[in-house]
C-alpha positions in Angstrom: 121.3 88.1 119.8 124.9 87.2 119.6 126.3 87.7 123.2 129.7 85.8 122.8 133.1 87.4 122.8 135.2 87.3 119.4 138.6 86.4 120.4 141.3 85.1 118.1 138.9 84.3 115.3 136.2 82.6 117.4 133.1 83.2 119.4 133.5 82.1 122.9 131.4 82.7 126.2 132.5 85.4 128.4 134.0 84.0 131.9 133.5 87.5 133.8 130.8 88.7 135.8 127.4 89.2 134.0 126.3 92.6 132.7 122.5 93.1 132.7 121.2 95.4 130.0 117.8 96.8 130.8 115.0 98.5 128.7 115.0 101.9 130.1 111.3 102.3 129.2 110.2 99.1 131.1 113.1 98.3 133.4 112.8 94.6 132.0 116.0 92.7 131.2 116.7 92.8 127.4 119.8 90.5 127.7 122.4 89.4 130.3 125.9 89.2 128.8 129.0 87.7 130.5 131.9 90.0 130.3 135.4 88.9 129.5 137.4 87.6 132.4 141.1 89.2 132.9 142.5 86.2 131.1 140.2 86.6 128.1 141.1 90.2 127.9 144.8 89.3 127.9 144.2 86.7 125.1 142.3 89.1 123.1 145.1 91.7 123.4 147.8 89.2 122.6 145.6 88.0 119.6 145.1 91.7 118.2 148.9 92.2 118.6 149.7 89.0 116.5 147.0 90.2 114.0 148.6 93.6 113.5 151.7 92.1 111.7 149.6 90.6 108.8 147.0 93.5 108.9 149.8 96.1 108.6 150.6 94.6 105.3 147.2 95.0 103.7 146.8 97.6 101.0 144.8 100.8 101.5 142.4 99.3 98.7 141.9 96.1 100.7 141.4 98.0 104.0 138.9 100.4 102.3 137.0 97.2 100.7 136.5 95.6 104.2 135.3 98.8 105.7 132.9 99.1 102.7 131.7 95.7 103.2 131.0 96.5 106.9 129.1 99.6 106.1 126.8 97.3 103.8 126.3 94.8 106.4 125.2 97.7 108.7 122.8 98.7 106.3 121.6 95.3 105.6 120.9 94.7 109.2 119.5 98.3 109.9 116.0 97.2 111.2 117.8 94.8 113.7 120.3 97.4 114.9 117.5 100.1 115.0 115.4 97.9 117.3 118.3 97.0 119.5 119.2 100.6 119.8 115.7 101.8 120.5 115.1 99.2 123.1 118.5 99.8 124.8 118.5 103.5 124.9 114.7 104.3 124.7 115.2 106.4 121.5 112.2 106.1 119.0 112.7 103.3 116.5 112.2 105.5 113.6 114.8 107.8 114.6 117.3 105.0 115.3 116.6 103.7 111.9 116.6 106.9 109.8 119.2 108.8 111.7 121.6 106.5 113.8 122.2 103.6 111.6 122.9 105.6 108.4 125.3 107.9 110.4 127.1 104.8 111.5 127.4 103.3 108.0 128.5 106.7 106.6 131.4 106.8 109.1 132.8 103.5 107.9 132.2 104.7 104.3 134.1 107.9 105.1 137.0 106.3 106.8 137.1 103.8 103.7 137.6 106.7 101.4 140.3 108.0 103.8 142.1 104.7 103.7 142.4 104.8 99.9 
């Protein structure tokens, strides 16, 4: 499982306190994730602000295409996401796979249409 932060185009380890994610059914640790430090948060905000300038120049078609690619990737990884969602929230795997994940992908497809 990827647990690094994505800041300014690269994955880096968090330097803040660790967040322990527990399986609600067993109480066992699923993963421990280092959170961002205040400095990392500031770098992420600065990077997002800098990225806004070129992003604001993308066309609606380009934006829609990116959102559609994201929806496709969510569907391609549906089983992995459903397993994590089930384990993290205690929701039955079949419901996460058949209800949650398709709804998430559908939101991205909806907003891709809205962006057009």
